[in-house]
ROTI-799814 format. One record per residue (C-alpha): x, y, z; residue in one letter. Coordinates in steps of 0.25 Angstrom, whole numbers, padded with zeros to 4 digits, always signed. Layout:
// ROTI-799814
XYZa;...
// end
This chain:
// ROTI-799814
+0036+0023-0113x;+0039+0016-0101x;+0032+0023-0089x;+0044+0021-0078x;+0035+0027-0067x;+0024+0016-0070x;+0034+0005-0071x;+0041+0009-0058x;+0027+0009-0050x;+0024-0005-0056x;+0037-0010-0052x;+0036-0004-0038x;+0021-0010-0037x;+0026-0024-0041x;+0037-0023-0031x;+0027-0019-0020x;+0018-0031-0024x;+0030-0040-0023x;+0033-0036-0009x;+0019-0037-0005x;+0018-0051-0010x;+0031-0056-0005x;+0028-0053+0009x;+0014-0057+0007x;+0008-0043+0011x;-0002-0046-0001x;-0006-0060-0003x;-0014-0066-0015x;-0022-0078-0015x;-0033-0080-0026x;-0037-0094-0022x;-0039-0091-0006x;-0044-0077-0006x;-0041-0068+0006x;-0053-0063+0014x;-0053-0048+0016x;-0058-0041+0029x;-0071-0037+0020x;-0073-0052+0018x;-0070-0052+0003x;-0061-0062-0003x;-0048-0057-0010x;-0036-0063-0017x;-0027-0053-0010x;-0023-0050+0004x;-0014-0038+0007x;-0007-0034+0020x;+0004-0024+0017x;+0008-0022+0031x;+0016-0035+0030x;+0026-0026+0022x;+0030-0018+0034x;+0037-0031+0039x;+0047-0031+0027x;+0056-0018+0027x;+0060-0019+0013x;+0045-0019+0008x;+0042-0008+0019x;+0052+0000+0013x;+0048-0002-0001x;+0034+0002+0002x;+0038+0014+0009x;+0047+0019-0002x;+0037+0016-0012x;+0026+0024-0005x;+0036+0036-0003x;+0039+0035-0018x;+0024+0037-0021x;+0022+0048-0012x;+0034+0056-0017x;+0031+0053-0032x;+0016+0053-0032x;+0010+0060-0020x;+0020+0070-0017x;+0024+0077-0004x;+0014+0075+0007x;+0014+0080+0022x;+0012+0066+0028x;+0009+0051+0026x;-0004+0044+0031x;-0005+0030+0033x;-0019+0022+0033x;-0021+0013+0045x;-0016+0003+0047x;-0008-0002+0035x;-0004+0012+0030x;+0001+0016+0043x;+0016+0009+0043x;+0017+0012+0028x;+0013+0026+0030x;+0022+0028+0042x;+0034+0023+0034x;+0031+0032+0022x;+0030+0044+0031x;+0043+0041+0038x;+0050+0040+0024x;+0045+0053+0019x;+0047+0060+0033x;+0032+0063+0034x;+0021+0063+0045x;+0013+0051+0046x;-0002+0048+0050x;-0011+0037+0049x;-0026+0036+0046x;-0035+0026+0054x;-0046+0019+0048x;-0055+0026+0058x;-0054+0036+0069x;-0049+0031+0082x;-0060+0028+0092x;-0052+0032+0104x;-0042+0043+0107x;-0041+0055+0097x;-0050+0047+0087x;-0040+0050+0076x;-0041+0044+0062x;-0028+0050+0058x;-0016+0047+0067x;-0004+0057+0067x;-0003+0071+0064x;-0007+0078+0051x;-0012+0091+0048x;-0023+0095+0039x;-0018+0099+0025x;-0007+0089+0025x;-0004+0080+0013x;-0004+0065+0015x;+0000+0052+0008x;-0008+0041+0013x;-0002+0027+0015x;-0010+0014+0014x;-0006+0000+0014x;-0016-0005+0004x;-0029-0001-0004x;-0041-0010-0007x;-0053-0001-0009x;-0047+0011-0003x;-0058+0014+0006x;-0049+0013+0019x;-0038+0021+0013x;-0047+0032+0008x;-0053+0033+0022x;-0039+0037+0027x;-0038+0047+0016x;-0051+0053+0020x;-0047+0054+0034x;-0034+0062+0030x;-0042+0071+0021x;-0052+0074+0032x;-0040+0078+0040x;-0036+0088+0030x;-0025+0080+0023x;-0022+0080+0009x;-0021+0065+0005x;-0012+0065-0007x;-0012+0050-0010x;-0013+0036-0004x;-0002+0026-0005x;-0004+0011-0002x;+0005-0002-0004x;-0006-0010-0011x;-0019-0008-0018x;-0029-0019-0023x;-0032-0010-0035x;-0047-0011-0033x;-0055-0002-0042x;-0063+0003-0029x;-0050+0009-0023x;-0047+0016-0036x;-0060+0023-0035x;-0059+0026-0021x;-0046+0033-0022x;-0051+0040-0034x;-0063+0046-0026x;-0055+0049-0015x;-0045+0057-0024x;-0032+0051-0018x;-0022+0044-0026x;-0018+0030-0022x;-0004+0025-0024x;-0001+0010-0021x;+0013+0003-0021x;+0006-0009-0028x;-0007-0014-0032x;-0015-0027-0034x;-0012-0029-0049x;+0003-0028-0047x;+0003-0036-0035x;-0004-0048-0043x;+0006-0046-0054x;+0017-0047-0044x;+0011-0060-0037x;+0011-0066-0051x;+0025-0062-0054x;+0030-0068-0041x;+0022-0081-0044x;+0014-0078-0031x;+0001-0079-0039x;-0003-0087-0051x;-0006-0079-0063x;-0019-0087-0064x;-0024-0080-0052x;-0023-0066-0059x;-0037-0065-0065x;-0043-0068-0051x;-0035-0058-0044x;-0038-0047-0055x;-0053-0051-0053x;-0052-0048-0038x;-0047-0034-0041x;-0058-0031-0050x;-0069-0035-0041x;-0065-0040-0027x;-0079-0042-0022x;-0083-0051-0034x;-0070-0059-0032x;-0072-0061-0018x;-0086-0066-0020x;-0081-0076-0031x;-0070-0082-0021x;
// end
């Protein structure tokens, strides 16, 4: 029996991946790896903020986030964005749903009111959290922790893209919060091959990176 919901999710994931690749929000280069802030080498670099410059892609992402909230998370009292990449996406989603919006800083301000959460949200309110991408999930889950300490019920996190690392899955499981993403590493690589942006011969190396990024980096 065909699982139409699963087929719809996969189709949407490939469509998102296509958009990211077309505007080079995600770049893949197996021969000349990118250097991340951590100093590690990676065959992939992601900057989803680029999608904001393209109205049709921006609209697609907003609508997909709204669909997931309505179908998977359910009614919420507010939308929270994770600084900085989740702020514009979250504000667009909040506007679409007619909900209050707040955003969560990586750390409390060192001046003024010393806020960690910017905007007004009361204790006991339910929240959907918006992020642009997930790697290990550490920074994303710090935002969830801040919201929970404020007394909010974090019902789920949504992101444009996930690298699909095992450590992220463990971290979200331990934090007891579901993660929903518009696309993922495997679908993006599949789409890149379909669009002939990546030779099929690179697939094995790219799969090895996702299994063990540190070992892959050391080998390159």
